[in-house]
N, C-alpha and C positions, 0 to 999 in steps of 0.2 A: 153272170153279170158281165156286160160288155165293157164297162169302164171300170178302172181301178180307183178305189176311193182311198186316199191317203188319210188315215185316221189320226195321224199326228201332223198337222199342217207344218210345212217346212222342215219336217223331221226333227223338231226340237220342242221340248217343254220349257225351255228357258225363256223368260220374259223379263223386261226391264223393271216392271212395277207390278204390284198386286192387281191393279186395275187391268193391265194387259193380261195378267194371268186369269182373271175372272172372265174377260172376253174370250180368251182361248178356251176356257172350260165350257162356255156356252157353245162355241163353235164345235168343239169335240163332241158334246152331247148331241148336237144336231147331226153330225157326221155318223154317229153310231146308229141313229134312227134311219138315216139314208142307207147305211150298209145293211141294216136288218130288213128294211123294206125298200128295195131299190126301185120299185115302180112308182114314179112320181104321181101318176093318176090316183093310185090307191092312197098314197100319203095325203094328197089333197082331199080325197073323199073322207078320210078318217079325221082330218083336222077339226071339223066342227064337233065331232064326238068327244074328243079329249079337251077341246077348248071350253066346254061347259061342264066338265066332270072334275069336281074339286080333288078327288083322290088321285086322278091321273095328273092333274096339275102339280100336286104335291110330289108325285113320283118324278116328274120332270125336274122339279127343284132339287130333289135328292140326287138325281143323276148328275146335275151340274155341280152340286156340292162335292160329290165323290171325285169328279174330274178335277175340280179346283184343289182338293186335298192332294191329289197326285202331283199337280203342277206346283203347288206350294212346297211339297217335299223336294221336288226336282230343283227348285230354286233355293233350297235350304232356307225356307221361309224368308226369302229375300235377304239372304245373308244376315240372318238373325236381326231383322229390322235395322239393317245398316249398322250392325254392331251396337244396337241400342242408342244410336245417335249420340 
């Protein structure tokens, strides 16, 4: 692979809010796909196949959920929901 992919953007899982955490989870899920299949042309060719396959779409959602769980843990569930307000 000619370019290095940083799988944890900015080197941190810490986010200010759960929404930012969710966005980071989506980004990380996309990065793992890019790392697994670094050829952009192949990824583009495969996109229509998984875009119409419900099982593959569910798998994508599961991947994001796993990443989000990791991020939430790193953020101590956003400091225990701001100490339960």
